[in-house]
N, C-alpha and C positions, 0 to 999 in steps of 0.2 A: 139652702134649700135641699130637699131630699129628692134624689133621682132614683127611680125604680130600677133602672138597668134594662128596661124593655122599651123598644120603640116598635109599636104595633100600628102600622098604617095600611094593612091589607084591605083589599076590597073597598077602595075609596075613589076609584076612577082618577087617580093621580096621573098626570102627564108630565112630559119633560124627562130630563135625565136625573140620575142620582148624583147629587153634588159630592165632589171629592171631600168636602169638609166633614162628611159622615165619618171619616177616619179619625176625627178629633174627639169623637164621643167615646172616650176610652172606658167609661163606666159600663157600656152596654154589654150585656150577656145574651141578649136576644134581639135580633133585627128581623122584622117581618114587613116586607114591602111587596108581598105577592098579590096576585089578582088585581093589578092596576094596568095602566097603559104606559108604563115607564119605557123609555127608549134610550138609545146610546149605549156606551160601553159600561161595563161594570167597573167602578173606580178601583184602581189598585190599592188605594188608601184603606179599603175595607180590611186588607191584610194587617193593618196596624191595630186592629181591635183585639188585643191579646186576651181579653176576658170573655170573648164571644163563645157561647155554647151552642147556639142555634142561629142558622142563617137561612132565611126563606126569601128568595127572589123569583120564584116560579110564576108562570102565567103573566108575563109582561111582554114587551117587544124589545128586550135587550139584544144587542148584537155585538159583533166582534168576538174576540177570543176570551177565554177564561184567564184572568191575570195570574201569573205565576206567584204573585205575592199572597194570594189566598192560601197557599201552602203554609204560610206562617201561622195560620189559625190552628195551632196544635192543641188548643184547649177545646175545640169543637168536640162535643161528646154525644150530641143527640142527632140533629138533622142539618144537612147541607143540601139545599134544594134549589137548583138553577133550571129545572126542566121547563118545557113549554115556552121557550124563548127562541130567538133566531141566532143563537151562538154558533160560531164557526171555528174551525181549527181543531187541533188535537187537545186532549186532556193533559194539562201540565203534569209532569212527573212529580213536581213538588207537592201535589195533593196527597201523595203517599205519606207525607209527614203527619197527616191527620189520622193517627192510629187508633184513637178512641171513639171514632165516629160510629154511630149506630145505623144511620140511614143516609145514603148518598144517592141523590137523584139528579141526573144530568140530562 
């Protein structure tokens, strides 16, 4: 079967947490889960998505810290958006590895 590489589930009133199994979707180059009611922590397994170019998790109810593993997303080149959540703590230094990124919204 053909997989497009895009998981677009924004603005669907989704609830609950983001499953750690999202890190198994290695073909993804775009992950959009914004404008929902997702809560809990950002799974560190998202850092395993080495093909990811865009990550949109904004406007949810995510909490906790930004996982340092997200710094492994060195192929991100367009948008990294975690804004409008309830995240705490400091910005991990590892995010500095994302040198090709165009838009960073925290």
